[in-house]
C-alpha positions as protocol buffer text, in pm:
chain_id: "A"
residue {
  index: 1
  type: MET
  ca { x: 6809 y: 5488 z: 9050 }
}
residue {
  index: 2
  type: LYS
  ca { x: 6894 y: 5675 z: 9363 }
}
residue {
  index: 3
  type: SER
  ca { x: 7271 y: 5626 z: 9281 }
}
residue {
  index: 4
  type: LYS
  ca { x: 7210 y: 5791 z: 8930 }
}
residue {
  index: 5
  type: LEU
  ca { x: 7035 y: 6080 z: 9090 }
}
residue {
  index: 6
  type: SER
  ca { x: 7314 y: 6140 z: 9347 }
}
residue {
  index: 7
  type: ILE
  ca { x: 7583 y: 6115 z: 9060 }
}
residue {
  index: 8
  type: ILE
  ca { x: 7383 y: 6376 z: 8856 }
}
residue {
  index: 9
  type: THR
  ca { x: 7336 y: 6599 z: 9166 }
}
residue {
  index: 10
  type: ILE
  ca { x: 7704 y: 6581 z: 9260 }
}
residue {
  index: 11
  type: SER
  ca { x: 7808 y: 6646 z: 8889 }
}
residue {
  index: 12
  type: LEU
  ca { x: 7581 y: 6947 z: 8867 }
}
residue {
  index: 13
  type: ALA
  ca { x: 7716 y: 7081 z: 9215 }
}
residue {
  index: 14
  type: ALA
  ca { x: 8069 y: 7041 z: 9075 }
}
residue {
  index: 15
  type: LEU
  ca { x: 7981 y: 7214 z: 8750 }
}
residue {
  index: 16
  type: LEU
  ca { x: 7831 y: 7512 z: 8946 }
}
residue {
  index: 17
  type: MET
  ca { x: 8130 y: 7534 z: 9170 }
}
residue {
  index: 18
  type: MET
  ca { x: 8367 y: 7540 z: 8877 }
}
residue {
  index: 19
  type: ALA
  ca { x: 8158 y: 7810 z: 8709 }
}
residue {
  index: 20
  type: ALA
  ca { x: 8169 y: 8020 z: 9025 }
}
residue {
  index: 21
  type: PHE
  ca { x: 8547 y: 7995 z: 9053 }
}
residue {
  index: 22
  type: TYR
  ca { x: 8585 y: 8085 z: 8694 }
}
residue {
  index: 23
  type: GLY
  ca { x: 8365 y: 8382 z: 8719 }
}
residue {
  index: 24
  type: CYS
  ca { x: 8553 y: 8519 z: 9031 }
}
residue {
  index: 25
  type: GLU
  ca { x: 8888 y: 8464 z: 8852 }
}
residue {
  index: 26
  type: ASN
  ca { x: 8800 y: 8610 z: 8522 }
}
residue {
  index: 27
  type: LYS
  ca { x: 8830 y: 8989 z: 8624 }
}
residue {
  index: 28
  type: GLU
  ca { x: 8852 y: 9255 z: 8354 }
}
residue {
  index: 29
  type: LYS
  ca { x: 9196 y: 9398 z: 8328 }
}
residue {
  index: 30
  type: LYS
  ca { x: 9267 y: 9762 z: 8299 }
}
residue {
  index: 31
  type: THR
  ca { x: 9441 y: 9915 z: 8014 }
}
residue {
  index: 32
  type: PRO
  ca { x: 9766 y: 10095 z: 8072 }
}
residue {
  index: 33
  type: LEU
  ca { x: 9588 y: 10426 z: 8003 }
}
residue {
  index: 34
  type: GLU
  ca { x: 9322 y: 10337 z: 8273 }
}
residue {
  index: 35
  type: LYS
  ca { x: 9607 y: 10255 z: 8512 }
}
residue {
  index: 36
  type: ALA
  ca { x: 9779 y: 10583 z: 8444 }
}
residue {
  index: 37
  type: LYS
  ca { x: 9460 y: 10772 z: 8506 }
}
residue {
  index: 38
  type: THR
  ca { x: 9421 y: 10595 z: 8833 }
}
residue {
  index: 39
  type: GLU
  ca { x: 9773 y: 10683 z: 8929 }
}
residue {
  index: 40
  type: LEU
  ca { x: 9720 y: 11036 z: 8842 }
}
residue {
  index: 41
  type: ASP
  ca { x: 9407 y: 11034 z: 9056 }
}
residue {
  index: 42
  type: LYS
  ca { x: 9617 y: 10889 z: 9346 }
}
residue {
  index: 43
  type: LEU
  ca { x: 9872 y: 11165 z: 9300 }
}
residue {
  index: 44
  type: GLY
  ca { x: 9616 y: 11436 z: 9314 }
}
residue {
  index: 45
  type: ASP
  ca { x: 9458 y: 11289 z: 9615 }
}
residue {
  index: 46
  type: LYS
  ca { x: 9795 y: 11264 z: 9802 }
}
residue {
  index: 47
  type: LEU
  ca { x: 9894 y: 11627 z: 9712 }
}
residue {
  index: 48
  type: ASP
  ca { x: 9542 y: 11743 z: 9835 }
}
residue {
  index: 49
  type: ASP
  ca { x: 9611 y: 11565 z: 10166 }
}
residue {
  index: 50
  type: ILE
  ca { x: 9942 y: 11734 z: 10227 }
}
residue {
  index: 51
  type: SER
  ca { x: 9931 y: 12065 z: 10405 }
}
residue {
  index: 52
  type: GLU
  ca { x: 10164 y: 12350 z: 10311 }
}
residue {
  index: 53
  type: ASP
  ca { x: 10211 y: 12411 z: 10667 }
}
residue {
  index: 54
  type: ASP
  ca { x: 10347 y: 12053 z: 10745 }
}
residue {
  index: 55
  type: PRO
  ca { x: 10713 y: 12057 z: 10851 }
}
residue {
  index: 56
  type: ASN
  ca { x: 10772 y: 11769 z: 10612 }
}
residue {
  index: 57
  type: PHE
  ca { x: 10585 y: 11936 z: 10331 }
}
residue {
  index: 58
  type: LYS
  ca { x: 10873 y: 11909 z: 10069 }
}
residue {
  index: 59
  type: ASP
  ca { x: 10956 y: 11551 z: 10148 }
}
residue {
  index: 60
  type: LYS
  ca { x: 10599 y: 11424 z: 10146 }
}
residue {
  index: 61
  type: VAL
  ca { x: 10535 y: 11597 z: 9808 }
}
residue {
  index: 62
  type: GLU
  ca { x: 10852 y: 11448 z: 9668 }
}
residue {
  index: 63
  type: ASP
  ca { x: 10761 y: 11105 z: 9798 }
}
residue {
  index: 64
  type: ALA
  ca { x: 10414 y: 11123 z: 9642 }
}
residue {
  index: 65
  type: TRP
  ca { x: 10582 y: 11221 z: 9307 }
}
residue {
  index: 66
  type: ASP
  ca { x: 10836 y: 10947 z: 9335 }
}
residue {
  index: 67
  type: GLN
  ca { x: 10557 y: 10687 z: 9383 }
}
residue {
  index: 68
  type: PHE
  ca { x: 10372 y: 10822 z: 9089 }
}
residue {
  index: 69
  type: GLU
  ca { x: 10684 y: 10810 z: 8869 }
}
residue {
  index: 70
  type: ASP
  ca { x: 10754 y: 10456 z: 8977 }
}
residue {
  index: 71
  type: SER
  ca { x: 10403 y: 10351 z: 8892 }
}
residue {
  index: 72
  type: MET
  ca { x: 10424 y: 10522 z: 8550 }
}
residue {
  index: 73
  type: GLU
  ca { x: 10753 y: 10338 z: 8487 }
}
residue {
  index: 74
  type: ASP
  ca { x: 10579 y: 10002 z: 8556 }
}
residue {
  index: 75
  type: ILE
  ca { x: 10292 y: 10103 z: 8320 }
}
residue {
  index: 76
  type: ASN
  ca { x: 10550 y: 10185 z: 8047 }
}
residue {
  index: 77
  type: ASP
  ca { x: 10716 y: 9856 z: 8105 }
}
residue {
  index: 78
  type: GLU
  ca { x: 10378 y: 9693 z: 8065 }
}
residue {
  index: 79
  type: ILE
  ca { x: 10319 y: 9893 z: 7732 }
}
residue {
  index: 80
  type: LYS
  ca { x: 10666 y: 9777 z: 7610 }
}
residue {
  index: 81
  type: LYS
  ca { x: 10584 y: 9410 z: 7686 }
}
residue {
  index: 82
  type: THR
  ca { x: 10281 y: 9419 z: 7465 }
}
residue {
  index: 83
  type: GLY
  ca { x: 10490 y: 9554 z: 7179 }
}
residue {
  index: 84
  type: ASP
  ca { x: 10301 y: 9646 z: 6863 }
}
residue {
  index: 85
  type: LYS
  ca { x: 9973 y: 9524 z: 7022 }
}
residue {
  index: 86
  type: ALA
  ca { x: 9961 y: 9845 z: 7224 }
}
residue {
  index: 87
  type: ASP
  ca { x: 9750 y: 10121 z: 7081 }
}
residue {
  index: 88
  type: LYS
  ca { x: 9952 y: 10425 z: 6957 }
}
residue {
  index: 89
  type: LYS
  ca { x: 9693 y: 10669 z: 7098 }
}
residue {
  index: 90
  type: MET
  ca { x: 9724 y: 10493 z: 7440 }
}
residue {
  index: 91
  type: LYS
  ca { x: 10098 y: 10510 z: 7429 }
}
residue {
  index: 92
  type: ASP
  ca { x: 10079 y: 10875 z: 7330 }
}
residue {
  index: 93
  type: ALA
  ca { x: 9836 y: 10953 z: 7611 }
}
residue {
  index: 94
  type: VAL
  ca { x: 10047 y: 10780 z: 7881 }
}
residue {
  index: 95
  type: ASP
  ca { x: 10359 y: 10961 z: 7750 }
}
residue {
  index: 96
  type: ASN
  ca { x: 10168 y: 11284 z: 7773 }
}
residue {
  index: 97
  type: ILE
  ca { x: 10058 y: 11218 z: 8134 }
}
residue {
  index: 98
  type: GLU
  ca { x: 10433 y: 11158 z: 8220 }
}
residue {
  index: 99
  type: ASP
  ca { x: 10554 y: 11465 z: 8033 }
}
residue {
  index: 100
  type: GLN
  ca { x: 10306 y: 11700 z: 8197 }
}
residue {
  index: 101
  type: SER
  ca { x: 10363 y: 11559 z: 8539 }
}
residue {
  index: 102
  type: ARG
  ca { x: 10739 y: 11586 z: 8500 }
}
residue {
  index: 103
  type: LYS
  ca { x: 10697 y: 11951 z: 8405 }
}
residue {
  index: 104
  type: LEU
  ca { x: 10484 y: 12016 z: 8718 }
}
residue {
  index: 105
  type: ARG
  ca { x: 10742 y: 11841 z: 8943 }
}
residue {
  index: 106
  type: ASP
  ca { x: 11014 y: 12052 z: 8788 }
}
residue {
  index: 107
  type: LYS
  ca { x: 10795 y: 12357 z: 8876 }
}
residue {
  index: 108
  type: PHE
  ca { x: 10761 y: 12240 z: 9220 }
}
residue {
  index: 109
  type: GLU
  ca { x: 11131 y: 12170 z: 9268 }
}
residue {
  index: 110
  type: ASN
  ca { x: 11224 y: 12511 z: 9120 }
}
residue {
  index: 111
  type: TRP
  ca { x: 10980 y: 12689 z: 9335 }
}
residue {
  index: 112
  type: VAL
  ca { x: 11109 y: 12498 z: 9655 }
}
residue {
  index: 113
  type: ASP
  ca { x: 11466 y: 12577 z: 9544 }
}
residue {
  index: 114
  type: LYS
  ca { x: 11378 y: 12944 z: 9525 }
}
residue {
  index: 115
  type: SER
  ca { x: 11220 y: 12947 z: 9868 }
}
residue {
  index: 116
  type: GLY
  ca { x: 11520 y: 12750 z: 10007 }
}
residue {
  index: 117
  type: ASP
  ca { x: 11530 y: 12686 z: 10380 }
}
residue {
  index: 118
  type: SER
  ca { x: 11300 y: 12977 z: 10448 }
}
residue {
  index: 119
  type: MET
  ca { x: 10986 y: 12790 z: 10329 }
}
residue {
  index: 120
  type: GLU
  ca { x: 10808 y: 12923 z: 10641 }
}
residue {
  index: 121
  type: GLU
  ca { x: 10891 y: 13271 z: 10538 }
}
residue {
  index: 122
  type: ALA
  ca { x: 10758 y: 13219 z: 10197 }
}
residue {
  index: 123
  type: GLY
  ca { x: 10407 y: 13146 z: 10329 }
}
residue {
  index: 124
  type: ASP
  ca { x: 10161 y: 13274 z: 10072 }
}
residue {
  index: 125
  type: ASP
  ca { x: 10387 y: 13211 z: 9786 }
}
residue {
  index: 126
  type: ILE
  ca { x: 10414 y: 12849 z: 9886 }
}
residue {
  index: 127
  type: LYS
  ca { x: 10049 y: 12812 z: 9913 }
}
residue {
  index: 128
  type: GLU
  ca { x: 9972 y: 12993 z: 9585 }
}
residue {
  index: 129
  type: GLY
  ca { x: 10226 y: 12789 z: 9384 }
}
residue {
  index: 130
  type: TYR
  ca { x: 10128 y: 12457 z: 9541 }
}
residue {
  index: 131
  type: ASN
  ca { x: 9764 y: 12529 z: 9478 }
}
residue {
  index: 132
  type: LYS
  ca { x: 9845 y: 12601 z: 9112 }
}
residue {
  index: 133
  type: ILE
  ca { x: 10025 y: 12272 z: 9077 }
}
residue {
  index: 134
  type: LYS
  ca { x: 9731 y: 12094 z: 9226 }
}
residue {
  index: 135
  type: GLY
  ca { x: 9507 y: 12274 z: 8991 }
}
residue {
  index: 136
  type: GLU
  ca { x: 9698 y: 12170 z: 8695 }
}
residue {
  index: 137
  type: ILE
  ca { x: 9692 y: 11822 z: 8800 }
}
residue {
  index: 138
  type: LYS
  ca { x: 9303 y: 11839 z: 8815 }
}
residue {
  index: 139
  type: LYS
  ca { x: 9298 y: 11993 z: 8469 }
}
residue {
  index: 140
  type: MET
  ca { x: 9516 y: 11690 z: 8348 }
}
residue {
  index: 141
  type: LYS
  ca { x: 9258 y: 11453 z: 8499 }
}
residue {
  index: 142
  type: GLU
  ca { x: 8959 y: 11644 z: 8346 }
}
residue {
  index: 143
  type: ASN
  ca { x: 9121 y: 11641 z: 8018 }
}
residue {
  index: 144
  type: LEU
  ca { x: 9170 y: 11257 z: 8033 }
}
residue {
  index: 145
  type: GLU
  ca { x: 8813 y: 11208 z: 8129 }
}
residue {
  index: 146
  type: MET
  ca { x: 8692 y: 11373 z: 7815 }
}
residue {
  index: 147
  type: LYS
  ca { x: 8895 y: 11127 z: 7596 }
}
């Protein structure tokens, strides 16, 4: 009788352990759109952390944008792998995020090119332009939150 009780106890313990491992392993995956929103948040946070007075300002901003674009490429690859299963609205939203961020990056690069090597002399123009770009990223995030 004791051996049957210990077999049942061990079996129940093993079942509980399997359920716990399954529960830990079964995490909800983010959709590509959710991942794109997260990457946009990261970009906004990184840009907020970069000071216009930083001597490596231009390089840091370009690095942040490069990381964002790499992440968006990975997200697009993921969408392509799902094929027809991907929702058209989701594809369009991710494409829209990429298009808008590309336009903002182009603005930034044009603005830096105009200021040239005299970025310190551009002073207020740099701060004003950079703040506009950060504001536009925040608007993009807010628009995505509404969808």
